[in-house]
C-alpha positions in Angstrom: 135.3 76.9 -4.9 133.5 78.0 -1.7 130.8 80.6 -2.3 131.7 84.2 -1.4 129.8 85.2 1.7 129.4 88.6 3.3 130.8 89.1 6.8 128.2 88.3 9.4 128.2 91.8 11.1 127.6 93.4 7.7 124.8 91.0 6.8 123.1 91.6 10.2 123.5 95.4 9.9 121.9 95.3 6.4 119.0 93.3 7.7 118.4 95.7 10.6 118.4 98.7 8.2 116.1 96.9 5.8 113.8 96.0 8.7 113.7 99.6 10.0 112.9 100.9 6.5 110.2 98.3 5.9 108.7 99.0 9.3 108.6 102.8 8.7 107.0 102.3 5.3 104.4 99.9 6.7 103.5 102.2 9.5 102.7 105.2 7.4 101.4 103.8 4.1 98.3 101.8 3.3 94.8 102.4 2.2 95.1 105.7 4.1 98.6 107.4 4.2 99.7 109.3 7.3 102.4 111.9 7.6 105.3 110.9 9.9 106.3 114.5 10.3 102.8 115.5 11.4 102.8 112.7 14.0 106.2 113.7 15.4 105.2 117.4 15.6 101.8 116.6 17.1 100.0 118.2 14.2 98.4 114.9 13.0 94.6 114.5 13.1 93.0 112.3 15.7 92.1 109.9 12.9 95.7 109.6 11.8 96.9 109.0 15.3 94.3 106.3 15.8 95.2 104.6 12.5 99.0 104.6 13.2 99.1 104.1 17.0 96.2 101.9 17.7 95.9 99.9 14.4 99.1 99.8 12.4 101.7 99.9 15.3 100.4 96.8 17.1 100.0 95.1 13.7 103.5 96.0 12.7 104.9 94.6 16.0 102.8 91.5 15.6 104.1 90.9 12.1 107.7 91.3 13.2 107.3 88.9 16.1 105.3 86.3 14.2 107.8 86.4 11.2 110.8 86.1 13.5 109.2 83.3 15.5 108.3 81.3 12.4 111.7 81.8 10.8 113.7 80.9 14.0 111.6 77.9 14.5 112.4 76.8 11.0 116.1 77.2 11.6 115.8 75.2 14.9 114.0 72.4 13.1 116.4 72.3 10.2 119.3 72.1 12.6 117.6 69.5 14.8 116.8 67.2 11.9 120.0 68.0 10.1 117.9 68.7 7.0 117.7 72.1 5.4 114.2 71.2 4.1 112.7 70.7 7.5 110.1 73.1 8.9 108.1 73.6 12.1 105.2 71.6 10.8 107.2 68.4 11.3 106.4 68.4 15.0 102.7 68.9 14.4 102.4 72.2 16.3 100.6 73.9 13.4 98.2 71.0 12.8 97.4 70.8 16.6 96.9 74.6 16.8 94.7 74.4 13.7 92.6 71.7 15.3 92.2 73.8 18.5 91.1 76.8 16.5 88.6 74.8 14.5 87.2 73.4 17.7 86.7 76.9 19.2 85.0 78.2 16.0 82.7 75.2 15.3 82.0 74.1 18.9 82.0 77.5 20.5 78.3 77.7 20.3 78.0 74.7 22.6 79.8 76.6 25.4 77.8 77.9 28.3 76.8 81.6 27.7 78.8 82.8 30.7 81.9 81.0 29.7 81.6 82.2 26.0 81.2 85.8 27.2 84.3 85.4 29.4 86.4 84.0 26.6 85.2 86.5 24.1 87.5 87.1 21.2 90.3 85.1 22.9 88.6 81.8 22.5 90.2 81.0 19.2 93.8 82.1 20.1 93.7 80.3 23.4 92.3 77.1 21.9 94.9 77.2 19.1 97.7 77.6 21.5 96.4 74.8 23.7 96.1 72.5 20.6 99.6 73.2 19.6 101.0 72.5 23.0 98.9 69.3 23.5 100.1 67.9 20.1 103.7 68.7 21.1 103.4 67.0 24.5 101.9 63.9 22.9 104.6 63.8 20.3 107.3 64.1 23.0 105.7 61.4 25.1 105.5 59.0 22.1 109.1 59.6 21.0 111.0 59.7 24.3 112.0 56.6 26.2 114.5 56.4 29.0 115.3 60.1 28.6 116.3 59.7 25.0 114.4 61.2 22.0 114.5 59.4 18.6 114.5 62.0 15.8 113.4 59.4 13.2 110.5 58.3 15.4 109.6 62.0 16.0 109.5 62.6 12.3 107.1 59.7 11.7 105.0 60.4 14.8 104.8 64.1 13.8 103.4 63.1 10.4 100.9 60.7 12.0 99.7 63.2 14.6 99.5 65.9 11.8 97.4 63.5 9.7 95.1 62.7 12.7 94.7 66.4 13.5 93.9 67.0 9.9 91.3 64.3 9.8 89.6 65.6 13.0 89.7 69.1 11.5 88.0 67.8 8.4 85.2 66.3 10.5 84.6 69.6 12.2 84.7 71.5 8.9 82.0 69.1 7.6 79.8 69.9 10.6 80.3 73.7 10.3 77.7 76.0 9.0 78.2 78.8 6.4 79.3 81.5 8.9 81.7 79.1 10.6 83.1 78.0 7.2 83.9 81.7 6.4 85.6 82.1 9.7 87.6 78.9 9.2 88.7 79.9 5.7 89.8 83.4 6.8 91.7 82.0 9.9 93.3 79.2 7.9 94.7 81.6 5.3 96.3 83.7 8.0 95.7 87.3 8.9 97.1 90.0 11.2 93.9 92.2 10.9 92.9 91.4 14.5 96.2 92.6 16.0 95.7 94.7 19.1 97.9 95.8 22.0 96.0 93.3 24.3 96.6 90.4 21.9 100.2 91.5 21.5 100.7 91.6 25.3 99.3 88.1 25.6 101.4 86.5 22.8 104.6 88.5 22.8 106.1 87.1 26.0 106.2 83.5 24.7 107.6 84.5 21.3 110.2 86.9 22.8 111.3 84.2 25.3 111.7 81.7 22.5 113.7 84.2 20.4 115.9 85.1 23.3 116.6 81.5 24.3 117.2 80.1 20.7 120.8 81.4 20.4 121.7 79.4 23.5 121.2 76.3 21.4 123.5 77.5 18.6 126.6 75.6 19.7 124.6 72.4 20.3 123.0 72.6 16.9 126.4 73.2 15.3 127.6 70.0 17.0 124.5 68.0 16.0 125.4 68.8 12.3 128.3 66.3 12.8 126.0 63.6 14.2 124.7 62.9 17.7 127.7 60.6 18.6 130.2 63.3 17.6 128.2 66.0 19.4 128.2 63.9 22.5 132.0 63.4 22.3 132.3 67.2 22.1 130.6 67.5 25.4 127.3 68.7 24.0 124.2 67.6 26.1 122.5 66.2 23.0 119.2 65.3 24.7 118.9 68.6 26.4 119.5 70.4 23.1 116.8 68.3 21.4 114.2 68.8 24.1 115.1 72.5 24.3 114.6 73.0 20.6 111.3 71.2 20.6 110.0 73.3 23.6 111.1 76.6 21.9 109.5 75.6 18.6 106.2 74.7 20.4 106.2 78.0 22.3 107.1 80.2 19.3 104.9 78.5 16.7 102.0 77.9 19.1 101.8 81.6 20.0 102.4 82.7 16.4 99.7 80.5 14.9 97.3 81.4 17.8 97.3 85.1 16.9 97.9 85.0 13.1 96.4 81.8 11.8 98.1 79.6 9.2 101.1 81.4 7.5 103.2 79.1 5.4 106.7 79.1 3.8 108.3 81.6 6.2 109.7 78.8 8.4 111.2 76.8 5.6 112.3 79.4 3.1 113.9 82.1 5.3 116.5 80.0 7.1 117.3 77.9 4.0 117.9 81.1 2.0 120.1 82.5 4.7 122.2 79.3 4.7 123.0 79.9 1.1 124.1 83.5 1.9 125.8 83.5 5.3 126.5 79.8 5.9 125.2 77.1 8.3 126.7 78.4 11.6 123.7 78.8 13.9 125.5 81.5 15.9 124.7 83.8 12.9 121.9 81.9 11.3 119.5 82.2 14.2 119.6 86.0 14.7 119.7 86.5 10.9 116.6 84.3 10.6 114.8 86.4 13.2 115.6 89.6 11.3 114.8 88.3 7.8 111.6 86.5 9.0 110.4 89.8 10.6 111.2 91.7 7.4 109.5 89.2 5.1 106.3 89.2 7.1 106.2 93.0 7.5 106.5 93.3 3.7 103.9 90.6 3.1 101.5 92.2 5.5 101.9 95.6 3.9 101.3 94.1 0.5 98.2 92.2 1.8 96.5 95.3 3.0 97.5 97.5 0.1 97.1 95.4 -3.0 93.3 95.2 -2.9 92.6 98.2 -0.7 90.3 99.0 1.0 89.8 95.2 1.2 92.5 93.0 2.6 94.1 89.9 1.1 94.9 87.1 3.6 98.6 87.2 4.4 98.9 83.4 3.9 98.1 83.9 0.3 100.9 86.5 -0.1 103.5 84.4 1.6 102.5 81.3 -0.5 102.6 83.3 -3.8 106.1 84.7 -2.9 107.5 81.7 -1.0 106.5 78.9 -3.4 108.6 80.2 -6.4 111.5 81.0 -4.1 111.3 77.5 -2.6 111.2 75.9 -6.0 114.3 78.0 -7.0 116.1 76.7 -3.9 115.2 73.1 -4.8 116.6 73.6 -8.3 119.8 75.0 -6.9 120.2 72.2 -4.4 119.1 69.2 -6.4 121.7 67.0 -4.6 119.6 67.4 -1.4 116.8 65.4 -3.1 119.3 62.9 -4.7 118.5 64.1 -8.2 
């Protein structure tokens, strides 16, 4: 018997309401609570306005965008590989971005003082984004011939490039000093503590563009679920769908990792969980993934800055602690996917 699924408009409406509630709670609660009524009436103190408007609001927006970008990228990769266990890491964007960030942290002292001063705090995000894009371009170059991209070759090449990036990252970590090791550890575990309006303005356009363009691939991804040959007979431009999905994943994940560091499990758990609830149709799966991904990361960020207040737990630890058991539960429910 087919599972009972809620109507898509109802599911999306519930996700929107939950997202608004989580956003409001995150904005006004933390190590220091602020009164929403006082802010609305203009009676809040300058300190509360500073905390809410200049610290928590950009952080909230960044959490929502990064969560949505990672979850939608996961849905795109799962549809592209026709495997509900795929995640954005298969194309090596995260590994390349990590290598770029490590290069900026470890080798930043070798930069000319004038260039280092010009780069400032943006050296690591820019290097991470560049590393993610370079790895994606290399992968696309290796796996595309005569205008056709082999997904099997892309999977194997992505694993190889990820391993190479990991090895180079290991060499740089070996060369790092104690201060650089602390920076590397904090960045690798993920954090939104450095979110500002300036960083948001730099990263948001890429993530928003990827989120806006992703639904345009819904029909093509639905067709690919039947196989590339069947999709081609349906009039779907298969190669354009594949290249478009790869570009969107590279843009979304590259920008997300650049500003937040390594945050795991959102890209694989969120879309897979939604497939169980609302079904595999990408016309509903992609917007639902964006909403649930934003909701999950907002809640994880609120927990990360509240659970050990006034200190802060890296958000990657929170998503791993929550995501790993959920992922194991999904695997136990869907043993057939692993031929058990």
